[in-house]
N, C-alpha and C positions, 0 to 999 in steps of 0.2 A: 556700820558695825559688822564684823566678820561673822559668817554663819557658823553654826555649831560644827558642821562637817569640816569646814576649813580649819577651825581651831583644833579639833581632834587630830586632823591630818598632820598639822604642824607639831603638835605635842608628840604624836607617835613617832614622827620622823626624828625629832630631837632625842627622844628616849632611845630609839633603836641605834642611832649613830653615835650619840654622846656617851651612853653608859659603857659599852664595851671598850671604846678607845680610851676613855678616862680611867677605867679600871686597869687597863693594860699599862697606861702611863703611871698610875699610882704604884703599881707593883714594881715597875722599872725604877722609879725614884727611890722606893724603899730599899731595894737591893743595892742601889749605888750608894745611898747614904750610909749603909752598914759598912761599906769598905772605905769610902773617901768622901765625907760630907763637904759640900761646898755651899756658899750662900745662894747661888743661883738655883741649885737643886732644891734647897729648902723652900725658897719662894715658890718654885714651880710645883712642889709637892702640896703646899697649902692651896695654890690655885686649883690643882686637881681635886683636892678634898672639897673645896667650895663648890665645884661643878657637880661632884658626886652627891653632895647633900641636896642640891637643887633637883637633880634627876631622881633621887629617891622619893622626894615629895611630889614629883610631877604626876604620878598616877592618881593622887588625891584630887588634883586639879582636873584631870581627865574625867574622873568620876563626877565632879561637879558640873563639868560642861555637858556630859552625857545625860545628866538629870535636869537639863534646862536651867542651869545656873542656880539650882537650889541645893543647899548643903544637907545631904542625907546621912553624912557620916557623924560619928560622935562629936559633941560640941567642943571638947577640949582640943580636937584636931584642927579646928578652924584657925585660932590665933597661932597655934604652933606651925601650921603649914605656911601661913602668910609670913610669919617672922622668919622662918628658914628660907623661904622663897626670896623675899626682898633682901634679907641679910646676905644670902649667897651671891645675889646679883651685885651688890655694892662691894662686897669683899673681892669679887672677881676684878672689878675695875681698879681697885687699890692694889691688888697684887700684880696686875698687868703694868701699872705704873711703876711699882717697885722693881719689876724685871727690867723695865726700860732704863731706870736710874742705875741699876747694877751694870747693865751693858754699857751705858754711857761712861761711867767711871772707869770701867776696864779698858775702854778705848781711849778716852781723853787723858787719863792719868794711869797708864799701865803699871809703872814702877811703884808709885805710892799705893795704888789699890792692891797690888800683889803683896806688898809688905804689911799692909794694915788690915786686909780683909780677914774676918773671923766668922766661923759659922754661928757663933753666939749672937752676932749683930743681926743676922737674918732671923734668928729665933725670936729675939726681942721685938723686931719689927713686925713679925707675923702675929705675935701675941697682941701687940698694940692695935693692929688692923682688926683682928677678930673682936676685941673688946669695943673698939670704936663703932664698928658696924652693928654689933649686937645691941649696944646701948641705944643707938638711934632707932633701931627697929623695934625696940621694946615699947615704942609709942602705941603699937598695935594692942598690947595688953592694957595700956593706960586708957586708950579710946574705948576698949571693949567694956570696961567697968565704969565708964563715965556716962552721964546723962540719964535719961529715963529708960525703962525697960523696953518701951515700944520702939526706940530708935537706936538700939545697940547695933553694932556691926554684925553681931550674930545673936539671935534670940530665938526661942522656940516659936514665937509668933510670926516672925518674918521668914525664917529658914533660908536666910541669905548670909553669906560670909564676907565680912569686911566691905560692904557696899553701901548700906543705908546709914547716913549720919544725921544727927540732929543739927539744928542751926547753931547750937553751942559747940558742937564737936567739929563742924566743917572748917571753921577758920583755923583751928589748931592743927587739923590734919593738913590743910593746904600750906600752912606755914612750915610744918616739918618737911613736907615734900619739897618745898622750895629750898630748904637747907640741904636736903639730900642731893638735890639736883646740882646745886652750886659747889658743894664741897666734896661730893663723891662722884661727880661726873665732869663738871666744867674744869675745875682745877686739875684733877688728874689728867684730863684730856690735853690740857695745855702743856703740862709737864712732859707728857709722853711725846707730843709733837716736837717739843724742844730737844729732847733727848735723841730721838731717832733722826731728826734732821741733821744734828751735829755729828752723830755717828756715821751717817752716809757721807757727809762733807769730809770728815777726817780720813775715812778709809779711801775715798777717791783721791785725796791729796797725797797718799802714800803709794809710791811706785813698787815697793817690795812686798806688798800685800797680795796674796793670791786672788785670782778672779773668783774662785769658787767661794772664798770667805766673804768677798764683797757681795756676791749674789745672795748668800744666806742672810747677811745683814739687811739687804733690801727686802728680801722675802719676809723676814721677821717684822720689819717696820710696816710693810704693807698689810700683813695679816693682823697686826695689833691695831693699826689705825682703822682698818675696815671693821674690826670687831667693835670698836668705839662708835663708829659712824652708823653702821647698819643695825647693830644689836642694842646699843644703849642710847643713842641720840634721840630717837623719836619718843621713847618712853619718858626720858628726863625733860624733854621740851614740853611734854604735856603737863609736867609739874609746874613749869614756869607759866604756861598759858592758863592753867587752872587757878594759879594764885592771882593773876591779873584779872581774870574774868570772874573770880569768886565762885567758880563752879567747875566741876570736872568736865573736860572736853569729851565729846562722844567718841573720838578716835583713840582714846587712851588704851582701849583693848588691843587694837592693832599694834601699838607700841609695846605693850606687855608681851604679845606673842613673839615679836622680834627679839626681845631681850632674852627669851629662853634659848634662842639659837646660839648664844655665845658658848654654850657647852659643847656644840658641835664644831665651833670655829677654834676654840682653845687648843685642841690637839694639833692643829696646823702650826700654832705658835710653839708648842712643845717640840715639834719636828725640827723647826729652824733653830731652837734654842739649845737643845741637848743632843750630843752625839750618841748617848746611850739610847735615847728615844728613836733616833734614826736607825740605829742598828736593830733594835727590837721590832720596829714596824717593818723593816726590810725582811727580817727573819720570819715574821708572821705571814707577810705576803708571800714569801717563798713556800712556806708550808701549805698555805691555801691553794697556790697554783699547783703544787705537787699533788695535793689531794684531788683537785679537779681533774688533773691529767690522768691520775690513776682511775678515777671514776669513769672517765671517757673510755679508757682502755678496757675496763671491765664491761662496759656496755657493748663494745665491739666484739667481744669473744662469742663463739657459737654456744647456743643454749640448747641445742637438740640433744636429748639423752642418748639416742641411738648412735649419733656420730661420736659422742663422748665415749660410749662403751666400746665402739670399734677402735677408736683411737687408743683406748687403754689396752685392748687386746694386742693391737699391733705393737705398741710400745713394750709390752711384757715379752712378746716373742722375740722382738729384736734384742731385748736385754738378755734373755737366756742364751740366745745364739752368740751374743757378744761375750758372755761368760765362758761358753764352750770354746769359742775361738781363742780366748785369752789363755786357757789351759794348754791348748795345743802349742801355741806360740811360745809359751814358757818352757815346755819340755824341749822344743826344738832348739831354743837358745842355750839351754843348759847342756844338751848333747854336743852342740857345736863348741862350747866352751871347754868341755872335757876333752874332745879330740884335739883342740888347739894346744892344751897343756901336754898331751901325750906326744904330739908331733914335735913340739919344742924340746921336750926331754930327749928325744932320739937324735936330734941334730946337734946338740951341744957336745963338747969334748967329753972323753970317758971319765977324766979325773973330776970333772964338774958334775957329770951325770949322776954319780953316787950321791953327791950332795943334794942334787935336785930331787932324786927319788926319795931322799929322806925328808925334805922340807916341802915338796910340792903336794898340794892337796888334790891334785887331779884324780888319782885313783879313787880316793874317798868320795870326791864329788861325783865321779862317773857312776860308782856303785850305788851311791845314794840316790842319784837321779833315776837309775833303773829300778831301784826298790820303790821309790815314790810313784813311778809311772805304773808299776804293777799294782800297787796297793790303791792307787787312785787318789792319794792324799796330795795336797799341794806341797811343793818343795819348800824348805825352810827359807 
């Protein structure tokens, strides 16, 4: 059995990596659904919501582990936490399978799928998945109120949450776990393997498909299958072994720890499934890199106050001298302009000169320049 330190470390890693990425994905899907809802985005939104629910109840499990596996929180939180924990786990596997089916239909039957796909189909499927998972996980409440008070999954005498079962409760619990393992893991896993293997086969047979699209399909398939194998397999195999041996295997805790890691793996699936997620993650990564670069630049700047004051005095003196030099240059340019107008007026013919003297602004400009230079005001 894993030590408490290792359990807390895995829970903390899952919480710190899974919560920010899933919240970002949830916001991205919400914004996209407001503009153009698609079935795949609805399914991914529900998958994100399932992960967030698990992550929100994860601190309660961390508190239980830090208290040496004793439940010190209010009693009503024990069945609620267990129900949300296990329900989110199995809804994640079902939504992953739904995403694979959607991808397979879009590749195998592109025309029919594009003509017949409706967002309402994904909404109905999502509601069915939530109801199915919650109805099966409600066995936790049934088990809590069955049997004698001394053997409840949680009671004030034992101070343990969903661990101690009576001889009457254990066969029922093991049977329900076997059903969950077969219908919420094995069957979805087989369907997912079938969908992604055919997706890769179809895309490789098409020569006009871009290589980047094929790579994204392979990445989506690999991430999803690894999620099933690494995160869900060991925990669900413990259900099958427990039903055969008529008792819980001692390594069931390790399988439970791995199952929580799916909240950190799901954002990788979002990245390969949605263009909006790829753009959002790329933008956030760019912002983080820019902030880090700015922080490094700030650390490299001189911090000596004397040097800063000297630099300020030098800058101010240079600025004042620049202003004075600018005034002199302005007066010089205007004087040269007035002389140019006067010279041009003397060189043109007499009959045109009268017209020039009437229309030329040179005398006014010259007199105005001298007046401005005497008064010290800047020319207009």
